[in-house]
N, C-alpha and C positions, 0 to 999 in steps of 0.2 A: 504494500500500500504506500503510495506517495505521501510525503509529509502533508501536502495541501489537503489531500483526501482525508487523512487522519485528523487533521485540524477541523475540517468541516464536520466530521463524525462527532468529535468532542463537543462542538457547538450545539449540534442537534441533541446530543445526550443531555447536556446541561439545560437546554431549553425544555426538554421533556421533564427532567427532574424538577425544574422550577415550576412548571405547569402542574405537576402532580403535587408538589408541596403546597401550592396555592389551593388546590382542591382539598387537600387534607386539612389545611388551616381554616377552611371555610366551615368546618365542623358539620358537614352534611352526613357524616358517619357517626354511629354511636361511639361513646367513649372507648378508647383503646383500639378502635378499628380504623382502618384507613387503607389507602392504596400503597402498594409496595413502591418505594422510592429508588430502588436499585436499578440503574439503567441496563445492567446485564440481564436481569429478569425480563425486562420488556424487549430487549434485543432478541432474545431467544424466541419471542413471539412475533417478531417482525415489526415491532413498534419502536420507532426511533424519534418521532417528532410529536408535538401536540396534535397535529393534523391526523397522523396515524392513529393516535389514541382516540380522538373524537370519532373517526371512522369505525374503529373497533366497537366503541360504545353504541354507535348508531346501528351497526350490524347486530349487536347483541339485543338491542331493543326490538329490532325487526324480528329476530328469531323468537324472542319471548312472546310477542304479540301474535306472530304467525302460528306459533304452537297453541296459543289459547283459542285462536279462531278455527284452525284446521286440524288440531290434534296431533301434529307432527312438526318437526323442525324443518326449515327450508335447507336447501343445499348450500352449505357455507362457501363452497368454491365459486358458485354463481354470484353470491353476495360480494365476494372479494373482487369480482370482475366489474362490478357496477360502479358508476361514477357517484359522487356525493349527491348530485341532483337526482339521479335515478333512485338512490337509496332513500332520500328525503320524500320523494313522491310515493315510493312503495310504503313507507311508514305511514304517511297520511291516508293512503288507500286502506291499509290494514286497520288503522284506528277507526275509520268509518265503518268497515266491515264488522269490527268488534262491537262498535256501538249499536249496530243494527241488531245484534244478537242479545244485547242486554236489555 
């Protein structure tokens, strides 16, 4: 890995850690719980930036709502190929479908 690439990777890691620390500081989790702040943990999952993290959370929300509507989880590999806009549209459609059943 070239020095410049390594340096960019560190910036991304620190940015992700900063982002996760802000989430943890917001106290949206119960006492003692929070997101793991270790960049290696997230790198093993393909998460390097706050944007990667947000897309993962969006995919997980879609998966949970899809499961509540259809009784099974969607194909994760298809979700990973979708753009943020496509994911957001899918989430809104699923919310409407879920609300129709309630």
